[in-house]
ChimeraX commands (.cxc) that place a marker at each C-alpha (Angstrom):
marker #1 position 0.00,0.00,0.00 radius 0.5
marker #1 position 1.29,3.47,-0.80 radius 0.5
marker #1 position 2.36,6.04,1.76 radius 0.5
marker #1 position 0.90,9.53,1.39 radius 0.5
marker #1 position 2.30,12.70,2.94 radius 0.5
marker #1 position -0.09,15.20,4.51 radius 0.5
marker #1 position 0.37,18.67,5.98 radius 0.5
marker #1 position -2.05,20.80,7.98 radius 0.5
marker #1 position -2.88,24.19,6.47 radius 0.5
marker #1 position -3.59,25.65,9.91 radius 0.5
marker #1 position -0.89,24.41,12.30 radius 0.5
marker #1 position 1.70,23.08,9.81 radius 0.5
marker #1 position 1.76,19.57,11.33 radius 0.5
marker #1 position 3.17,17.14,8.72 radius 0.5
marker #1 position 2.86,13.34,8.77 radius 0.5
marker #1 position 2.69,10.27,6.54 radius 0.5
marker #1 position -0.25,7.88,6.25 radius 0.5
marker #1 position -0.32,4.42,4.71 radius 0.5
marker #1 position -3.55,4.12,2.73 radius 0.5
marker #1 position -5.00,1.95,0.00 radius 0.5
marker #1 position -5.58,3.42,-3.46 radius 0.5
marker #1 position -9.32,3.22,-2.83 radius 0.5
marker #1 position -9.28,4.99,0.56 radius 0.5
marker #1 position -10.54,8.56,0.67 radius 0.5
marker #1 position -8.02,11.31,1.40 radius 0.5
marker #1 position -7.72,12.48,5.00 radius 0.5
marker #1 position -9.29,15.89,5.66 radius 0.5
marker #1 position -8.86,16.61,9.41 radius 0.5
marker #1 position -5.55,17.23,11.19 radius 0.5
marker #1 position -5.02,14.82,14.12 radius 0.5
marker #1 position -3.35,17.63,16.14 radius 0.5
marker #1 position -5.71,20.60,15.74 radius 0.5
marker #1 position -8.63,19.28,13.60 radius 0.5
marker #1 position -7.62,21.83,10.93 radius 0.5
marker #1 position -7.75,21.32,7.17 radius 0.5
marker #1 position -5.22,18.88,5.67 radius 0.5
marker #1 position -3.65,19.00,2.26 radius 0.5
marker #1 position -1.99,16.10,0.49 radius 0.5
marker #1 position 1.63,16.75,-0.44 radius 0.5
marker #1 position 2.84,15.44,-3.79 radius 0.5
marker #1 position 6.41,14.30,-4.35 radius 0.5
marker #1 position 8.23,13.14,-7.44 radius 0.5
marker #1 position 7.86,9.45,-8.16 radius 0.5
marker #1 position 10.95,7.31,-7.92 radius 0.5
marker #1 position 11.09,4.73,-10.70 radius 0.5
marker #1 position 13.36,1.72,-10.46 radius 0.5
marker #1 position 13.77,-0.60,-13.44 radius 0.5
marker #1 position 14.83,-4.09,-12.39 radius 0.5
marker #1 position 15.49,-7.10,-14.55 radius 0.5
marker #1 position 17.79,-8.29,-17.28 radius 0.5
marker #1 position 17.53,-5.02,-19.18 radius 0.5
marker #1 position 15.27,-2.52,-20.81 radius 0.5
marker #1 position 15.97,-1.67,-24.39 radius 0.5
marker #1 position 14.64,0.71,-26.99 radius 0.5
marker #1 position 13.42,-2.26,-29.02 radius 0.5
marker #1 position 11.44,-3.99,-26.23 radius 0.5
marker #1 position 8.10,-2.57,-27.34 radius 0.5
marker #1 position 8.71,-2.73,-31.08 radius 0.5
marker #1 position 6.96,-5.10,-33.49 radius 0.5
marker #1 position 8.69,-8.23,-34.80 radius 0.5
marker #1 position 9.66,-6.50,-38.06 radius 0.5
marker #1 position 11.95,-4.09,-36.17 radius 0.5
marker #1 position 13.35,-6.92,-34.04 radius 0.5
marker #1 position 14.36,-8.94,-37.11 radius 0.5
marker #1 position 16.43,-5.96,-38.29 radius 0.5
marker #1 position 18.23,-5.88,-34.94 radius 0.5
marker #1 position 18.82,-9.65,-35.06 radius 0.5
marker #1 position 20.34,-9.41,-38.55 radius 0.5
marker #1 position 22.74,-6.66,-37.51 radius 0.5
marker #1 position 23.80,-8.57,-34.39 radius 0.5
marker #1 position 24.89,-11.58,-36.50 radius 0.5
marker #1 position 27.53,-9.48,-38.34 radius 0.5
marker #1 position 29.92,-9.16,-35.36 radius 0.5
marker #1 position 29.75,-12.93,-34.80 radius 0.5
marker #1 position 31.29,-13.55,-38.23 radius 0.5
marker #1 position 34.11,-11.03,-37.64 radius 0.5
marker #1 position 36.16,-13.24,-35.25 radius 0.5
marker #1 position 36.30,-16.13,-37.79 radius 0.5
marker #1 position 38.87,-14.43,-40.11 radius 0.5
marker #1 position 41.03,-13.58,-37.11 radius 0.5
marker #1 position 40.97,-17.24,-36.00 radius 0.5
marker #1 position 41.89,-18.35,-39.55 radius 0.5
marker #1 position 44.79,-15.89,-39.61 radius 0.5
marker #1 position 46.03,-17.22,-36.26 radius 0.5
marker #1 position 46.08,-20.85,-37.51 radius 0.5
marker #1 position 48.80,-20.35,-40.20 radius 0.5
marker #1 position 50.98,-18.49,-37.72 radius 0.5
marker #1 position 50.97,-21.54,-35.42 radius 0.5
marker #1 position 52.38,-23.89,-38.12 radius 0.5
marker link #1:1,2 radius 0.2
marker link #1:2,3 radius 0.2
marker link #1:3,4 radius 0.2
marker link #1:4,5 radius 0.2
marker link #1:5,6 radius 0.2
marker link #1:6,7 radius 0.2
marker link #1:7,8 radius 0.2
marker link #1:8,9 radius 0.2
marker link #1:9,10 radius 0.2
marker link #1:10,11 radius 0.2
marker link #1:11,12 radius 0.2
marker link #1:12,13 radius 0.2
marker link #1:13,14 radius 0.2
marker link #1:14,15 radius 0.2
marker link #1:15,16 radius 0.2
marker link #1:16,17 radius 0.2
marker link #1:17,18 radius 0.2
marker link #1:18,19 radius 0.2
marker link #1:19,20 radius 0.2
marker link #1:20,21 radius 0.2
marker link #1:21,22 radius 0.2
marker link #1:22,23 radius 0.2
marker link #1:23,24 radius 0.2
marker link #1:24,25 radius 0.2
marker link #1:25,26 radius 0.2
marker link #1:26,27 radius 0.2
marker link #1:27,28 radius 0.2
marker link #1:28,29 radius 0.2
marker link #1:29,30 radius 0.2
marker link #1:30,31 radius 0.2
marker link #1:31,32 radius 0.2
marker link #1:32,33 radius 0.2
marker link #1:33,34 radius 0.2
marker link #1:34,35 radius 0.2
marker link #1:35,36 radius 0.2
marker link #1:36,37 radius 0.2
marker link #1:37,38 radius 0.2
marker link #1:38,39 radius 0.2
marker link #1:39,40 radius 0.2
marker link #1:40,41 radius 0.2
marker link #1:41,42 radius 0.2
marker link #1:42,43 radius 0.2
marker link #1:43,44 radius 0.2
marker link #1:44,45 radius 0.2
marker link #1:45,46 radius 0.2
marker link #1:46,47 radius 0.2
marker link #1:47,48 radius 0.2
marker link #1:48,49 radius 0.2
marker link #1:49,50 radius 0.2
marker link #1:50,51 radius 0.2
marker link #1:51,52 radius 0.2
marker link #1:52,53 radius 0.2
marker link #1:53,54 radius 0.2
marker link #1:54,55 radius 0.2
marker link #1:55,56 radius 0.2
marker link #1:56,57 radius 0.2
marker link #1:57,58 radius 0.2
marker link #1:58,59 radius 0.2
marker link #1:59,60 radius 0.2
marker link #1:60,61 radius 0.2
marker link #1:61,62 radius 0.2
marker link #1:62,63 radius 0.2
marker link #1:63,64 radius 0.2
marker link #1:64,65 radius 0.2
marker link #1:65,66 radius 0.2
marker link #1:66,67 radius 0.2
marker link #1:67,68 radius 0.2
marker link #1:68,69 radius 0.2
marker link #1:69,70 radius 0.2
marker link #1:70,71 radius 0.2
marker link #1:71,72 radius 0.2
marker link #1:72,73 radius 0.2
marker link #1:73,74 radius 0.2
marker link #1:74,75 radius 0.2
marker link #1:75,76 radius 0.2
marker link #1:76,77 radius 0.2
marker link #1:77,78 radius 0.2
marker link #1:78,79 radius 0.2
marker link #1:79,80 radius 0.2
marker link #1:80,81 radius 0.2
marker link #1:81,82 radius 0.2
marker link #1:82,83 radius 0.2
marker link #1:83,84 radius 0.2
marker link #1:84,85 radius 0.2
marker link #1:85,86 radius 0.2
marker link #1:86,87 radius 0.2
marker link #1:87,88 radius 0.2
marker link #1:88,89 radius 0.2
view
């Protein structure tokens, strides 16, 4: 459940409240019964997992282009391995 920050408009008392998304916002200050306002903060976003790429939400047509370009570097080491073989003999 999310934690919401509140501040009293009258006395300045500030506190946090853990509430469900469906709960109504608090309106009365627990200190002076004054009017509360909900404070809004920036949202912290954390991406976890193996990775998030520009192509994750693309259609399969775009992904096939990326797959074709990623096969080119795999063929590059083969000539270097062939060049190393004659030097060993």
